C-alpha positions as CSV (number, residue, x, y, z in Angstrom):
1,M,-3.3,-10.7,132.6
2,K,-6.4,-10.9,130.4
3,A,-8.6,-13.8,131.7
4,K,-9.2,-16.7,129.0
5,A,-12.4,-16.4,127.2
6,P,-14.8,-19.4,128.0
7,E,-14.8,-21.9,125.1
8,I,-18.3,-23.2,125.9
9,V,-21.1,-20.8,126.7
10,V,-24.6,-22.0,127.9
11,V,-27.5,-19.7,127.1
12,V,-30.1,-20.3,129.8
13,N,-33.6,-19.3,130.4
14,P,-33.6,-18.5,134.2
15,T,-37.3,-19.0,134.5
16,K,-37.3,-22.7,133.3
17,V,-34.6,-24.0,135.6
18,D,-32.9,-24.1,139.0
19,L,-29.6,-22.1,138.2
20,D,-27.7,-23.4,141.0
21,E,-28.5,-27.2,140.3
22,V,-27.9,-26.5,136.6
23,R,-24.5,-25.1,137.3
24,E,-23.6,-28.1,139.4
25,V,-24.6,-30.7,136.9
26,L,-22.8,-28.9,134.1
27,Q,-19.7,-28.5,136.2
28,D,-19.7,-32.4,137.0
29,A,-20.3,-33.0,133.3
30,A,-17.4,-30.7,132.2
31,A,-15.1,-32.3,134.6
32,A,-15.8,-35.9,133.5
33,A,-15.5,-34.8,129.8
34,G,-12.0,-33.2,130.6
35,V,-13.0,-29.6,129.4
36,D,-13.4,-26.3,131.3
37,A,-16.7,-25.6,133.0
38,P,-19.0,-23.7,130.8
39,M,-20.0,-20.0,131.4
40,L,-23.8,-19.6,132.1
41,V,-25.4,-16.5,130.3
42,E,-29.1,-15.8,131.3
43,T,-31.6,-14.9,128.9
44,T,-34.0,-11.8,129.6
45,E,-37.5,-10.8,128.8
46,D,-36.1,-8.3,126.2
47,D,-33.5,-10.8,124.6
48,P,-34.4,-14.6,124.5
49,G,-30.9,-15.4,123.4
50,F,-29.8,-13.5,120.2
51,G,-27.5,-11.0,121.8
52,Q,-26.0,-13.6,124.4
53,T,-25.1,-15.9,121.6
54,R,-23.4,-13.1,119.3
55,D,-21.4,-12.0,122.3
56,A,-20.3,-15.6,122.9
57,V,-19.2,-16.2,119.3
58,R,-17.6,-12.7,119.3
59,N,-15.6,-13.8,122.5
60,G,-14.3,-16.9,120.8
61,A,-16.8,-19.7,122.0
62,R,-16.4,-22.9,120.1
63,L,-19.7,-24.4,121.7
64,V,-23.0,-22.5,122.7
65,C,-25.4,-24.6,124.3
66,A,-29.2,-23.6,124.6
67,L,-31.0,-24.3,127.9
68,G,-34.6,-23.4,127.9
69,G,-37.6,-23.7,125.6
70,D,-37.8,-24.2,121.8
71,G,-37.6,-20.5,121.8
72,T,-34.4,-20.2,123.5
73,V,-33.1,-22.9,120.8
74,R,-34.3,-20.9,118.1
75,A,-32.6,-17.7,119.3
76,V,-29.3,-19.5,119.7
77,A,-29.5,-21.3,116.4
78,Q,-30.3,-18.2,114.4
79,E,-27.1,-16.7,115.5
80,L,-24.9,-19.6,115.0
81,V,-25.9,-20.1,111.4
82,G,-22.8,-19.9,109.1
83,T,-20.5,-19.1,112.1
84,G,-19.0,-22.7,112.3
85,V,-19.6,-22.7,115.9
86,A,-21.5,-25.6,117.2
87,L,-24.8,-25.6,118.9
88,G,-25.3,-27.8,122.1
89,L,-28.9,-28.9,123.2
90,L,-29.6,-29.0,126.8
91,P,-33.3,-30.1,127.7
92,G,-35.6,-27.4,129.0
93,G,-39.0,-26.1,128.4
94,T,-41.8,-28.3,127.0
95,G,-41.0,-29.5,123.5
96,N,-37.2,-30.0,122.9
97,L,-38.3,-30.7,119.5
98,L,-34.8,-30.3,117.8
99,A,-33.2,-32.6,120.3
100,R,-36.2,-35.2,119.8
101,N,-35.8,-35.1,116.1
102,L,-31.9,-35.5,116.3
103,G,-32.4,-38.4,118.8
104,L,-30.6,-36.6,121.6
105,P,-31.2,-37.0,125.4
106,I,-34.4,-34.9,126.6
107,D,-34.9,-36.1,130.1
108,S,-31.4,-36.0,131.6
109,L,-29.4,-32.6,131.8
110,A,-26.3,-34.6,132.7
111,A,-26.6,-37.0,129.7
112,A,-27.3,-34.1,127.4
113,A,-24.3,-32.2,128.5
114,A,-22.1,-35.2,128.1
115,T,-23.2,-35.2,124.6
116,A,-22.6,-31.6,124.0
117,F,-19.2,-31.7,125.8
118,T,-17.7,-34.9,123.9
119,G,-19.9,-35.5,120.8
120,R,-19.4,-34.7,117.2
121,D,-20.7,-32.0,115.0
122,R,-23.4,-32.6,112.4
123,Q,-24.3,-30.2,109.8
124,I,-27.9,-29.4,109.4
125,D,-30.1,-27.1,107.4
126,V,-32.5,-24.2,108.9
127,G,-35.5,-22.7,107.2
128,W,-36.3,-19.1,107.0
129,M,-39.6,-17.4,107.3
130,V,-40.2,-13.8,105.8
131,V,-43.4,-12.2,107.3
132,D,-45.2,-10.1,104.6
133,P,-42.2,-9.7,102.4
134,D,-41.8,-6.2,100.5
135,G,-41.1,-6.2,96.8
136,E,-37.4,-7.4,97.0
137,Q,-38.0,-9.9,99.7
138,R,-40.4,-11.7,97.6
139,T,-37.8,-12.5,94.9
140,G,-34.5,-11.7,96.0
141,N,-32.2,-12.5,98.9
142,V,-33.4,-11.5,102.3
143,Q,-31.2,-9.9,105.1
144,A,-31.3,-12.3,108.2
145,G,-31.2,-9.3,110.6
146,A,-34.4,-7.7,109.2
147,D,-37.3,-7.6,111.8
148,N,-39.6,-9.7,109.5
149,V,-37.1,-12.3,108.8
150,H,-37.0,-15.4,111.3
151,C,-35.1,-18.6,111.4
152,F,-36.4,-22.1,112.4
153,A,-34.7,-25.2,113.0
154,V,-37.9,-27.2,113.5
155,M,-41.2,-25.9,112.2
156,A,-43.1,-22.9,111.5
157,G,-46.8,-22.6,110.9
158,V,-49.8,-20.3,110.2
159,G,-53.3,-20.5,111.3
160,F,-54.5,-23.3,113.8
161,D,-50.9,-24.4,114.7
162,A,-50.1,-20.8,115.7
163,E,-53.3,-20.2,117.4
164,I,-53.1,-23.1,119.9
165,M,-49.6,-22.1,120.8
166,N,-50.8,-18.7,121.4
167,D,-53.6,-19.7,123.6
168,A,-51.5,-22.3,125.8
169,P,-50.4,-20.4,129.1
170,D,-46.8,-20.9,130.2
171,G,-47.9,-22.0,133.4
172,A,-50.2,-24.8,132.0
173,K,-47.3,-25.8,129.8
174,E,-45.0,-26.1,132.6
175,K,-47.6,-28.3,134.7
176,A,-49.1,-30.3,131.9
177,G,-46.6,-30.3,129.2
178,W,-48.2,-31.1,125.7
179,A,-51.5,-31.6,127.1
180,A,-51.7,-27.8,127.4
181,Y,-51.7,-27.5,123.8
182,V,-54.4,-30.4,123.5
183,A,-56.6,-28.3,125.6
184,S,-55.7,-25.2,123.7
185,G,-56.4,-26.8,120.4
186,G,-60.1,-27.8,121.5
187,K,-60.9,-24.1,121.6
188,H,-60.0,-23.5,118.0
189,L,-61.3,-26.8,116.1
190,A,-64.4,-24.7,114.9
191,D,-62.5,-21.5,113.9
192,D,-63.4,-20.4,110.5
193,P,-61.0,-21.6,107.7
194,F,-59.0,-19.2,105.5
195,A,-58.4,-19.0,101.9
196,L,-55.0,-20.4,100.9
197,E,-52.6,-19.9,97.9
198,L,-49.6,-22.1,98.1
199,V,-46.7,-21.9,95.6
200,V,-43.9,-24.6,95.8
201,D,-40.7,-23.9,93.9
202,G,-42.6,-21.7,91.6
203,R,-45.6,-24.1,90.8
204,A,-49.1,-23.8,92.2
205,A,-50.0,-26.5,94.9
206,P,-53.4,-27.3,96.0
207,G,-55.1,-24.5,98.1
208,G,-58.4,-23.6,98.7
209,P,-60.1,-23.3,102.4
210,A,-57.6,-24.4,104.8
211,R,-57.2,-24.3,108.6
212,T,-53.4,-24.5,109.0
213,V,-50.1,-24.7,107.0
214,V,-47.1,-26.1,108.8
215,V,-43.7,-25.9,107.0
216,G,-40.8,-28.1,108.6
217,N,-37.2,-28.6,108.5
218,C,-37.9,-31.8,110.4
219,G,-41.0,-33.7,111.0
220,E,-41.4,-35.3,114.4
221,L,-43.6,-33.8,117.1
222,T,-43.7,-35.0,120.7
223,G,-44.9,-38.6,121.4
224,G,-43.1,-39.6,118.2
225,M,-45.9,-38.3,115.9
226,A,-44.7,-37.5,112.5
227,L,-46.6,-34.8,110.8
228,L,-44.1,-34.7,108.2
229,P,-42.6,-38.1,107.7
230,D,-40.3,-37.5,104.8
231,A,-38.6,-34.5,106.3
232,E,-35.0,-34.6,107.1
233,L,-32.7,-32.1,108.8
234,D,-30.0,-32.4,106.0
235,D,-31.9,-33.0,102.7
236,A,-31.7,-29.2,101.5
237,L,-35.7,-29.3,101.3
238,L,-38.6,-27.9,103.4
239,D,-41.7,-30.1,103.8
240,V,-45.2,-28.6,104.1
241,A,-48.4,-29.9,105.5
242,T,-51.8,-28.2,104.7
243,V,-54.8,-29.2,106.7
244,S,-58.4,-28.4,105.7
245,A,-60.4,-30.1,108.2
246,E,-63.9,-28.8,108.4
247,S,-65.5,-30.9,111.1
248,L,-64.6,-32.9,114.2
249,T,-64.7,-36.0,112.1
250,D,-62.2,-34.5,109.5
251,W,-59.8,-33.7,112.5
252,I,-60.1,-37.1,113.8
253,G,-59.1,-38.5,110.4
254,V,-56.2,-36.1,110.0
255,A,-54.9,-37.2,113.4
256,S,-55.3,-40.9,112.6
257,R,-53.4,-40.2,109.3
258,V,-50.5,-38.8,111.3
259,L,-50.4,-41.1,114.1
260,L,-50.7,-44.3,111.7
261,D,-48.6,-42.8,108.9
262,R,-51.3,-43.6,106.4
263,G,-50.3,-40.8,104.0
264,D,-52.4,-37.8,102.5
265,G,-56.1,-37.7,102.5
266,P,-58.9,-35.3,101.8
267,S,-58.1,-33.1,104.8
268,L,-54.4,-33.4,104.7
269,Q,-52.0,-32.6,101.9
270,R,-48.2,-32.7,101.9
271,D,-45.4,-31.4,99.5
272,R,-41.9,-30.4,99.7
273,G,-39.5,-28.0,98.0
274,R,-36.6,-25.4,98.4
275,E,-39.0,-22.4,98.5
276,L,-42.5,-21.7,99.4
277,T,-44.9,-19.0,99.3
278,V,-48.0,-19.1,101.4
279,R,-50.8,-16.4,100.9
280,V,-53.9,-16.3,103.2
281,D,-57.0,-14.4,103.5
282,P,-58.0,-13.0,106.0
283,P,-54.6,-12.6,107.7
284,Q,-53.6,-15.4,110.2
285,L,-51.5,-15.7,113.3
286,C,-47.9,-17.1,112.5
287,E,-45.3,-18.8,114.6
288,V,-41.7,-20.2,114.4
289,D,-40.5,-23.0,116.6
290,G,-43.3,-22.3,119.0
291,D,-42.5,-18.5,119.0
292,V,-46.0,-16.7,118.3
293,L,-45.2,-13.7,116.1
294,T,-47.9,-11.6,114.4
295,E,-50.8,-12.0,111.9
296,A,-49.8,-12.1,108.3
297,S,-51.2,-12.3,104.8
298,E,-48.2,-13.5,103.0
299,L,-45.3,-15.8,104.1
300,R,-42.0,-16.7,102.2
301,F,-40.1,-19.8,103.4
302,M,-36.6,-20.8,102.1
303,V,-34.3,-23.5,103.1
304,Q,-30.4,-22.8,103.8
305,P,-28.7,-26.1,103.4
306,A,-25.9,-27.2,105.8
307,C,-25.4,-24.1,107.5
308,L,-25.7,-24.9,111.3
309,L,-23.4,-27.4,113.1
310,V,-25.2,-29.2,115.9
311,R,-23.3,-31.2,118.5
312,V,-24.6,-35.0,118.5
313,E,-23.6,-38.3,120.0
314,R,-20.6,-39.8,118.7
315,A,-21.3,-42.6,116.0
316,R,-20.8,-46.0,117.8
317,A,-18.3,-48.5,116.3
């Protein structure tokens, strides 16, 4: 007799957690929720979750949970887009940014598992970033499986944003958390600016010398900082912030505006749209949901509305 395929699969980064402890917590949460214990599938150095998620969907899973850093979440989310299979978010890694923006538990695996196993499904948008698109990719539809096409559930960035992520060692992130990014950022405050051309829904937006461009599907960073305060996960729009700080004083001003929600200023401009094109000179490092990719001269961003189911807490009566 053929064994029953698991309805719940947890794609877990084994370098982030104690697997035996995780398995015990998840088994207890499943028993309390009245569901079968999930199957744990480990990521590898070669595959951070894409293939494991495809296999889970192919085998009939109805819920696939990501347990690892933001990169694990991104890999699982990308493969669940358009499948109708829900994404569960279990805390791991440094950021847990999608969970933060959804108001989900980020400090307790047991609480997060209870939400994943008993919650409701919410439809959200995702963003897509095309790195140095070819002629057809600049204007037409893009194939999700192409090597230069990447999904993001939270944010993507180019320039300073990617550099600080690239320079924050994994060991430091595990020990110091977001303080590791602050230390890394200090190394790049004096980096040279780059020339920027920004097009939002076919119109030219303010460009000029810039230090970083961040495109977000949602807006909150760790600590409650809202870099993109108008961003919503289900508004069918992407929000973009351009930072053009030239001095330490400018950087302090940008940080103040973000922390105090003071709106745009001389070194911080924000916009929003369904499709954006970013051109930079010279080429700059880029990232999606914390995964640093490569240097690029041109990036195309698109929103795909209401295409991903995420398991969230049930609404209270």
